[in-house]
N, C-alpha and C positions, 0 to 999 in steps of 0.2 A: 769812408764807408760806399757799398755801392746796396743796392735791388733795385735790379732793371729785371724784369718778366717782357718776355717778347711772347707773341704766342697765333699760331696760326688754326684755322676749329673750324669746324661748323656746330649752330647753331643748334640745338636741342632741338629748343621747342619758339613759339611766335616769340619774342618784346614785349614786356608790355611797359611801357610808361604810367609812373608812380610819381609824386611831387612827395615835397616834404613840405613836411608843418608851415616850412618857408616861404615854400612854393617855388623850389629847387626843383626843379628835371632828372626820377636817376631812373637806373630801372636793374637788375640782376638780374642776370644771364648764365647762363653754363654753355661753353663751352668742351665738342667732342674734341680729341688732338690725338691725334692717333702716335703706336711706337713706332720706333722705328728698329725692330723688330716682332719677327717673330715669339709662338712663345712654342711648347711642346705639339701642340692639337696643329700646329701650323696655321696658325687665324695669327688678323694682324688684331693688338691691346688700343685700346683707348684710355684716357686718364681724359676724369670729367671736371674741369674747370669754371669757379665759381670769380666770374668775373659783374666787376659793377661798372655800371657809366653812367657820370651823373651831366650837366646844362647840355648842352646841344652832343654829345655825341650821342646820350640817350636819346631822346629826338631821334632826329636824324635812324641809328639803327632800330628805332620801329617803325617810323616813318618806313624806308626805303629796302629793309633784310622780314625775311621767316622764317620758318626751322629749316636747314638744311643749308643757308648762305653760307658763304665760307666768308670768317674774316680776319683779318689782322690786326689783335693788339696789342700791343709795345704797353705798360705798367711799373706799376712796385704793386708788391706784396705785403698781404696790412693780415695781420691777426685784430680781431673783437674779440664777447665775451659779452654774454647777458644770461640773466637767469628763470629759467620759462616758467612755466604756472605752479609744476611741483616744489620749485627754491635750489631746482640743478643746474649746476651753472655751465651752459652750454658753449663751445668758444667754435668761433670759426677764421679758418682760414681764406683771403683770396685777392682775385688782384681786384687790384681800381686803378682800369684804361686810364694813361692816358692819353693817349695817342690808336685813331679807329680807322682800321682800313678799309674799304670793301670788297672781297676778293672776287662775289657769282656779280654775275654782270646780270643787270636791272628784271625784276619784277616785269613778264605779259603788265601784270592789270595796273601796275606804275607807270602815268601818262610824264609828269615830270621829273627834273630829279636829273643828275646824273649816275653816270655806266658808273663810274669808281668814284668815289666819297673818304673824306678824310676827315677831322674832324681832328680837332684838339682843343683839349680843356686849363685852366688853370689849376693847378695845382695848391 
């Protein structure tokens, strides 16, 4: 079986770093990925893809990237579910990143760090 996803898109908001109860770094981001065709009005539409970054990928992305930054992500598609406060089952489909590549030039306010960064995590 093959479960591999490759995306190139822009961050829809500044990434936020969170910690699991075990202290593992995690970040949930959304990438806006343009479609390769125009709609009936001549506009290019985008898909908004939920992605989860773990460990160093999450830390580096939160440190070096801001809203609008272009990221290249490879990973796997995953579906999970949970029960919300009303007891309704909610299903979430997301990309769990294995490799994150920064494709934008570094922001001026960031003094240290490489211009392009690749972070790989073990899954």
